C-alpha positions, 0 to 999 in steps of 0.5 A: 973240201975240208975247208968248205966243210969247216967254214959251213960248220963255223957258220952253223955254230955262229947261227946256233949261238945267235939263236941261243942269245935271241930266242925270238929270232927266225931263220930263213932257209929259202934258196932265194934268200941265201946270200951269194956265198950260201950263208944262212940268213938270220932275221932277229926280231922281237914280238914277231912282225914289227907291224909289218903291214903298217910299214909296208903300207907307209912305204907304199904311200911314200913311194906313190907321193915320191913318184907324183912329185917326180913327175913333171907338172905342166904349167898353169896356163896349159889345159893339161894342168886343169885336166888333172882336177877333173880326173875323178870317177863316179865312185869318188864323187859319190863318196865325197858327197856322202862324206859331206852329208854325214859329218862326224866328229874327228872325221876330217873330210880332207884327210879321209875323202880328198886324200891330197887329190882335190877335184873341181868336177864335183864342186863345179857341177854341184854349184851349177845344179844348185843354181839351176834348181834355185831358179826353176823352183823359184818360178814354180813357186809362183806358178803354184801360187797362181793356181791357188789364187787366180788373181795373181798374174805370173810372168816367167822370171828368167833373170833368176837363173843369172842371179842364182849362178852368179851368187852361188859361184861367187860364194863357192870361190870368193869365200874359200879364197878369203879363208885360204888367204887368212889362214896363210897369213895366220901361218906366218904368225903361228908357225904350227898352223898348216892350212889346206891348199886353195883347191882343197878349200874350194873342194870342201866348200863345193861339196858342202853345198850339195845338201842345199839341193834337196832342201831347195826342192823341199821348199816347194811345199807351201808351208812357211814353218816347214820351209824354215825347218828344212833350211835349218836342218840343211844349214846345220849339216853343211855348217857342221861339216865345215867346222869339223874340217876346219877345226884341225887347222884353226885349233893351233891358233889362239882360242879367240881367233879360232872362235871368230873364224869359225863363227864367220864361216857359219854366219856366211853359210847362214846368210847364203841360205837365208838369202836364197829363201828370201829372194827366190821364194819370196811372196809376190810383189804388189804389182803381180797381184791383181788389184781389187775392183774399186767403186767410183763415187760421183762428185758431190756437185752433181744433183741426184735424180728426184725420187719417185713418190711412194704412190708411183713406185712400182709394186 
């Protein structure tokens, strides 16, 4: 019994000396934190909690990423592989749309909204909606023009649905593919560059097209300068979001390559907007406008009937 008391006294004395050497130390006396031999646990720290909340959050993120990596990924030829890219809820899609409409300097769309979980649900339906709205509003423009001018002959132009769908989906997939391939190639030249994945690039471009949907609806207003103003505002918002998202990647490259690449991204975006304006909202071609009535003149070799004398003319 005495030996146990002596051992406890020595442990208490060691703890007292440790506390004297480190005044910021904190002792824990809960029974569940005791060592198996009943020793007193002493936590030595300076400044309190060492940023415990940040460490816990970082550890939880690492554990989640490790758990995702440990899960067996299905093959790309299986349906379950693509099903994961459509596994998003409405709040996530709305949050990403909001992020694409309100670009801010230093606010990376991939880091703050995608968070290593790109989806294809939002880009797919945004492209489908934009193509449908383009075709419908393009036909409505001609209908409204016919009501203002009855001489215009209008017939439904169903081919615009196909043209809009092919144009939008090719842009939303081929341009990100070319951009991703170029960044991958530059990564081999500049080792510090870390490009986004292909799906992240597609996701960024898909959500950047959302602002064009309300722009196309506003193009129904038959005021040309107002249509161009709405187009410039939408183009500015969309292109700004792309530049802010791509800048953290391309800034590691040379200044010339970064400027050329960002200029090409903005130029292709502008060509898409201007092309939609000129094709789907163009003025009617000549064959759709009724020609004015023409007065036929008689040949010169046909003699005219003699005129009556003034005395015989009816009064």
